[in-house]
C-alpha positions as CSV (number, residue, x, y, z in Angstrom):
1,X,-10.5,-14.0,10.7
2,X,-9.2,-14.0,7.3
3,X,-5.7,-12.6,6.3
4,X,-5.6,-9.9,4.3
5,X,-2.7,-8.8,3.7
6,X,0.8,-9.9,4.5
7,X,4.6,-9.4,4.4
8,X,7.4,-12.1,4.4
9,X,10.4,-10.8,4.7
10,X,9.7,-7.5,2.9
11,X,12.3,-4.7,3.3
12,X,13.0,-1.7,1.6
13,X,16.9,-0.7,0.5
14,X,17.5,2.6,-1.8
15,X,21.0,3.3,-3.1
16,X,22.3,6.9,-3.2
17,X,25.5,6.7,-4.7
18,X,27.4,4.1,-3.4
19,X,25.5,4.4,0.3
20,X,23.0,1.4,1.0
21,X,19.7,3.1,2.8
22,X,17.5,0.8,4.5
23,X,14.1,2.2,4.8
24,X,12.6,-0.8,6.2
25,X,14.9,-4.4,7.8
26,X,13.0,-7.3,7.0
27,X,9.6,-7.4,8.3
28,X,7.2,-10.3,8.6
29,X,3.4,-9.1,9.6
30,X,-0.1,-10.6,9.4
31,X,-3.1,-8.4,9.1
32,X,-6.5,-10.1,9.2
33,X,-9.8,-8.7,9.2
34,X,-11.1,-6.9,11.7
35,X,-8.1,-6.2,13.5
36,X,-7.0,-3.1,14.5
37,X,-3.4,-2.2,13.6
38,X,-1.0,0.9,15.0
39,X,2.1,1.5,13.6
40,X,3.9,3.9,15.9
41,X,7.8,4.8,15.9
42,X,10.0,7.5,15.9
43,X,10.7,9.5,12.7
44,X,12.7,7.1,10.1
45,X,11.5,4.3,11.9
46,X,9.9,2.9,8.6
47,X,6.4,3.8,9.3
48,X,5.7,5.1,5.7
49,X,7.5,2.4,4.3
50,X,5.9,-0.4,5.7
51,X,2.5,1.3,4.4
52,X,3.7,2.2,1.1
53,X,4.6,-1.5,0.8
54,X,1.2,-2.5,1.9
55,X,-0.6,-0.2,0.0
56,X,1.1,-1.6,-3.0
57,X,2.6,2.1,-3.8
58,X,6.5,0.5,-3.4
59,X,8.1,-2.6,-4.3
60,X,9.9,-4.7,-1.7
61,X,13.8,-4.9,-2.3
62,X,13.4,-8.7,-1.3
63,X,10.6,-10.6,0.3
64,X,6.7,-11.0,-0.6
65,X,4.0,-8.5,0.1
66,X,0.9,-10.8,-0.4
67,X,-2.9,-9.1,-0.6
68,X,-5.9,-11.3,-0.8
69,X,-3.8,-13.9,-1.2
70,X,-2.2,-12.5,-4.3
71,X,1.6,-12.1,-4.6
72,X,2.4,-8.8,-5.5
73,X,5.4,-9.8,-7.4
74,X,3.6,-11.9,-10.0
75,X,1.7,-8.8,-11.1
76,X,2.2,-6.6,-13.9
77,X,1.5,-2.6,-13.8
78,X,-2.1,-2.8,-15.2
79,X,-3.1,-5.7,-12.5
80,X,-1.4,-4.0,-9.6
81,X,-3.2,-1.0,-10.6
82,X,-6.7,-3.1,-10.6
83,X,-5.5,-4.8,-7.1
84,X,-5.1,-1.2,-5.4
85,X,-8.0,0.0,-6.8
86,X,-10.1,-2.6,-5.5
87,X,-8.8,-3.6,-2.3
88,X,-6.7,-0.8,-0.6
89,X,-7.4,2.6,0.6
90,X,-5.8,5.3,2.3
91,X,-7.2,8.3,4.7
92,X,-4.4,10.9,4.8
93,X,-3.7,13.5,7.4
94,X,-3.5,16.2,4.9
95,X,-5.6,16.6,1.5
96,X,-4.4,14.8,-1.6
97,X,-7.4,15.6,-3.5
98,X,-6.8,15.3,-7.7
99,X,-7.2,18.7,-9.1
100,X,-8.8,20.0,-10.3
101,X,-12.0,18.0,-9.1
102,X,-13.7,19.3,-6.4
103,X,-14.3,16.9,-3.0
104,X,-17.0,15.0,-4.3
105,X,-15.6,14.5,-7.8
106,X,-12.9,13.1,-5.7
107,X,-15.0,10.7,-4.1
108,X,-16.7,9.6,-7.4
109,X,-13.8,8.8,-9.3
110,X,-12.9,5.7,-7.8
111,X,-16.5,4.3,-7.7
112,X,-16.6,5.1,-11.8
113,X,-13.6,3.3,-12.0
114,X,-15.2,0.3,-10.7
115,X,-18.0,0.5,-12.6
116,X,-19.9,1.6,-9.9
117,X,-23.4,3.5,-11.2
118,X,-24.3,7.1,-10.2
119,X,-28.0,6.3,-9.2
């Protein structure tokens, strides 16, 4: 099985005034094709932060996030957007549709960005 995503010592720390808030301790994780991965834990344990790092929505404070062999720290914002478009998808618990697009248009939009024909 091929490695599709990896965290190597990745963590996320936010600063609020003089206080440091650790949203995710240093984490190592390897995800391979065909794997089923459950991320469970109590509120505040870092589940959303972990998913946000894997989804390339946020950058780690330290460590690496590697998607399909690419270290995301090496990407500028344009290349990061392309990586997200081509490699990452989220299924949310509640609707996160782009207004004013309808549901079908929300599905079509990323396909158009990828250059997929409507026919």
